[in-house]
C-alpha positions in Angstrom: 77.0 185.0 54.2 74.3 182.4 53.5 76.8 180.3 51.6 79.2 180.4 54.5 76.5 179.1 56.9 75.5 176.3 54.5 79.2 175.3 54.2 79.6 175.2 57.9 76.4 173.2 58.3 77.6 170.7 55.7 81.0 170.3 57.5 79.3 169.7 60.8 77.0 167.1 59.4 79.9 165.3 57.8 81.9 165.3 61.1 78.9 163.9 63.0 78.4 161.2 60.4 82.0 160.2 60.5 82.1 160.0 64.3 79.0 157.8 64.3 80.4 155.6 61.7 83.6 155.2 63.7 81.6 154.5 66.8 79.6 151.9 65.0 82.7 150.2 63.7 84.3 150.2 67.1 81.1 148.7 68.6 81.0 146.0 66.0 84.6 145.2 66.5 84.2 145.0 70.3 81.1 142.8 69.9 82.8 140.3 67.7 83.6 136.8 69.2 87.2 137.2 68.0 87.9 140.0 70.5 86.5 137.8 73.4 88.6 134.9 72.3 91.6 137.2 72.2 91.1 138.2 75.8 90.4 134.7 77.2 93.9 133.3 76.6 95.4 136.3 78.3 93.4 135.6 81.5 94.3 132.0 81.3 98.0 132.7 80.9 97.9 135.1 83.8 97.2 132.2 86.2 100.3 130.6 87.7 101.1 127.1 86.5 100.7 124.2 89.0 104.4 123.7 89.7 104.7 127.4 90.7 101.6 127.3 92.9 102.9 124.1 94.6 106.2 125.8 95.3 104.3 128.7 96.9 102.4 126.2 99.0 105.6 124.7 100.3 107.2 128.1 101.0 104.1 129.4 102.8 103.6 126.2 104.8 107.2 126.1 106.1 107.2 129.8 106.7 104.0 129.7 108.7 105.1 126.7 110.7 108.5 128.3 111.5 107.1 131.7 112.5 104.2 130.2 114.5 106.5 127.8 116.4 109.0 130.6 117.1 106.2 132.9 118.4 104.8 130.2 120.6 108.2 129.4 122.1 108.5 133.0 123.1 104.8 133.3 124.3 105.0 130.2 126.4 108.5 130.9 127.6 109.6 127.7 125.9 107.4 125.4 128.0 108.3 122.4 125.9 112.0 122.8 126.4 112.3 120.3 129.2 110.7 117.5 127.3 111.3 118.4 123.7 114.0 116.4 121.9 115.6 118.4 119.1 116.8 116.7 116.0 120.3 115.4 116.8 121.5 114.7 113.2 121.1 115.8 109.6 119.4 112.4 109.0 116.7 113.1 111.5 116.2 116.6 110.2 116.0 115.4 106.6 113.4 112.7 107.6 111.2 115.3 109.2 111.5 117.7 106.3 110.9 114.9 103.8 107.8 113.9 105.7 106.4 117.4 105.6 107.1 117.7 101.9 105.5 114.3 101.2 102.3 115.4 102.9 102.1 118.6 100.9 102.9 116.8 97.7 100.3 114.1 98.3 97.7 116.7 99.1 98.5 118.6 95.9 98.7 115.6 93.6 95.7 114.0 95.2 93.6 117.1 94.5 92.9 117.7 98.2 91.7 121.1 99.4 92.5 123.0 102.6 90.0 121.2 104.7 91.5 117.8 103.7 95.0 119.0 104.7 93.8 120.5 107.9 92.0 117.2 108.8 95.1 115.2 108.0 97.3 117.5 110.0 95.1 117.0 113.0 95.0 113.2 112.6 98.8 113.2 112.3 99.8 115.7 115.0 96.9 115.2 117.4 97.9 112.0 119.2 101.3 113.4 120.3 99.6 116.6 121.4 97.3 114.6 123.6 100.2 112.7 125.0 102.0 115.9 126.0 98.9 117.4 127.6 97.6 114.4 129.5 100.8 112.5 130.5 103.6 115.1 130.4 101.7 117.9 132.2 101.9 120.5 129.4 99.1 123.0 129.6 96.2 122.3 127.3 96.3 125.8 125.9 100.0 125.4 125.1 99.7 122.0 123.4 96.6 123.1 121.6 98.3 126.2 120.3 101.2 124.2 118.8 98.7 121.9 117.2 96.8 124.8 115.8 100.0 126.2 114.2 100.6 122.9 112.4 97.0 122.7 111.2 97.0 126.3 110.0 100.3 126.0 108.2 98.8 123.3 106.0 95.3 124.7 105.7 96.0 128.3 104.8 98.4 127.7 101.8 95.9 125.3 100.2 93.0 127.5 101.0 94.7 130.5 99.3 96.1 128.6 96.3 93.5 125.9 95.6 89.7 126.2 95.3 87.6 124.2 97.8 86.2 121.0 96.5 82.5 120.7 95.8 82.1 118.3 98.7 83.5 120.8 101.3 81.9 123.9 99.8 78.5 122.1 99.5 78.2 123.3 95.9 74.8 123.0 94.3 74.5 119.9 92.1 76.9 117.6 94.0 75.4 114.2 94.9 73.8 113.8 98.3 74.2 117.5 99.1 71.4 117.4 101.6 73.4 115.0 103.7 76.5 117.1 104.0 74.6 120.3 104.8 72.3 118.7 107.4 73.4 119.7 110.9 72.0 116.6 112.6 73.8 114.3 110.2 77.0 116.3 110.6 76.8 116.0 114.4 76.1 112.2 114.3 78.8 111.4 111.8 81.3 113.3 114.0 80.2 111.7 117.2 80.5 108.2 115.8 84.2 108.3 115.0 84.8 110.2 118.3 83.2 107.2 120.1 85.5 104.8 118.2 88.6 106.7 119.2 87.4 106.8 122.8 86.7 103.1 122.9 90.0 102.1 121.3 91.9 104.3 123.8 90.0 102.7 126.7 90.8 99.1 125.4 94.4 100.0 124.9 94.6 101.5 128.4 93.1 98.4 130.0 95.5 96.1 128.2 99.0 97.0 127.0 99.4 100.8 127.1 100.4 101.3 130.8 103.1 98.6 130.6 104.5 100.1 127.4 104.7 103.5 128.9 106.5 102.3 131.9 109.0 100.3 129.9 109.6 102.5 126.8 108.6 106.1 127.8 111.6 107.0 130.0 111.0 110.0 132.2 107.2 110.2 131.7 105.8 112.0 134.7 102.7 109.8 135.1 100.8 107.0 133.6 97.7 107.4 135.8 95.4 108.7 133.0 96.0 105.4 131.3 95.3 103.2 134.3 92.2 105.2 135.2 90.9 105.4 131.7 87.1 105.2 131.2 85.0 104.4 128.1 85.3 108.1 127.2 89.0 108.1 126.7 91.5 108.8 129.4 88.9 110.1 131.8 89.7 113.8 131.5 87.7 116.5 129.7 90.8 117.2 127.6 90.8 113.7 126.1 87.1 113.7 125.6 87.2 117.1 123.7 90.1 115.8 121.8 88.2 112.7 120.7 85.4 114.9 119.4 87.8 116.9 117.3 89.3 113.7 116.0 85.8 112.6 115.0 85.3 115.9 113.2 88.6 115.5 111.3 87.8 112.0 110.3 84.3 113.0 109.1 85.8 115.8 107.1 88.4 113.8 105.4 86.6 110.5 104.9 82.8 110.8 105.1 82.1 114.0 103.3 84.1 113.1 100.1 82.6 109.6 100.3 78.9 110.5 100.3 79.3 113.3 97.7 80.9 110.8 95.2 78.3 109.9 92.5 78.2 106.9 90.2 80.6 106.8 87.3 80.9 104.8 84.0 83.3 102.5 85.7 80.5 101.4 88.1 78.4 100.4 85.2 81.3 98.4 83.7 81.8 96.6 87.1 78.1 95.8 87.2 78.2 94.3 83.7 81.4 92.3 84.3 81.0 88.7 83.1 83.6 86.4 84.7 82.8 83.6 82.1 84.0 85.8 79.2 86.9 87.6 81.0 90.5 86.7 81.1 92.2 85.5 84.2 93.9 88.8 84.7 90.7 90.7 84.3 89.0 88.5 86.8 91.8 89.0 89.4 91.7 92.7 88.9 87.9 92.7 89.3 88.0 90.7 92.5 90.7 92.9 94.0 89.5 96.3 92.9 86.1 95.9 91.4 84.4 98.0 94.0 82.1 101.0 93.5 83.6 104.4 93.1 82.3 105.3 96.6 84.0 102.3 98.1 87.3 103.2 96.4 87.2 106.7 97.7 86.6 105.5 101.2 89.4 102.9 101.0 91.9 105.4 99.6 91.1 108.0 102.2 91.1 105.5 105.0 94.5 104.3 103.9 95.9 107.8 103.7 94.4 108.6 107.2 96.0 105.5 108.6 99.4 106.3 107.0 99.5 109.9 108.3 98.2 108.9 111.7 100.8 106.1 112.2 103.9 107.9 110.7 103.0 111.3 112.1 102.5 109.9 115.6 105.7 107.9 115.5 107.8 110.9 114.4 106.3 113.2 116.9 107.0 110.9 119.8 110.2 109.0 118.9 111.9 112.1 117.4 110.4 114.9 119.3 109.9 113.8 123.0 112.8 113.0 125.3 113.0 109.4 126.6 110.6 107.8 124.1 112.1 104.7 122.6 111.3 103.7 119.0 109.4 100.6 120.1 107.3 102.6 122.6 106.5 105.1 119.8 105.4 102.1 117.6 103.1 100.8 120.3 101.5 104.2 120.9 101.1 104.8 117.1 99.5 101.4 116.7 96.6 102.5 118.9 95.8 105.4 116.6 96.4 103.3 113.5 93.7 100.8 114.6 91.3 103.6 115.5 91.7 105.2 112.1 91.1 101.8 110.4 87.9 101.1 112.4 86.7 104.7 111.9 87.1 104.5 108.1 85.3 101.2 107.9 82.4 102.4 110.1 82.1 105.7 108.1 82.0 103.6 104.9 79.2 101.5 106.3 77.2 104.6 107.3 77.8 106.2 104.0 76.5 103.2 102.2 73.2 103.1 104.0 
């Protein structure tokens, strides 16, 4: 009996020792760097490639825009029907679709985030929205709802499929972070471009805009807001609030990325450039594009803002509103183009202080 107990004890001890050894081996294996390196590529491969994510962005954007517009047509009982000009040919439809695709592609390839695309959408769609509300008598809530759909249809896909930039997320460690998180500076840098837009609208209304509307905006109900314009826009609370939102969009797209751009090695090269020892071509390039990185960021973004403002406003007036002739759309677009240019230059000046 004693031998049986000793044999059982020996067997139990051997089993425990074997289990411990197996556990130690498993722990050692799991703790080896090789196992971690094996898992990391799997997680990386699980992420969708850029072309697939961009395709999702396009699908989501068009779907949200279509669904939102359809819902608003039903909710507002198609309030825009009397003045809306539907695309009359495949060419016009193709132009509108191509412009939307171009905007999404530029945002994706330009490494823009959701806030950038939302700001661009507002700068592009906003002027026509103001025209509908102030001059064509469309309710402000209706015009604003359509504008919100277009802004959301570009913001949400990028917000879901692309991480926010360090500038817009105010990530720790970005240059001049204290500027972009300061509430007072945020307010002032939004009021400044808002004032620019208001003054440009006032000057246009006191010079050529009323005549252009009479001649090239056939069927426009009234031009009185232009003739009665004040220094704060068209003299209505709607235009004043709209100018503030335009200022916010311009600050978001131009000023925030500008001030959060730090010095780069190229800045050092530009500072050390010696025209006496450079070739003719190097000197020409330096004179044309030998700016600091901050200045280059502001110039690029100001140019993009001007492009989207001018083209978007032209398409939304000449191709979407009945009675607006192409020349009239060009005149109206030029106002906002000039405002975007002056705004970009002023924000660059403020950012360089």
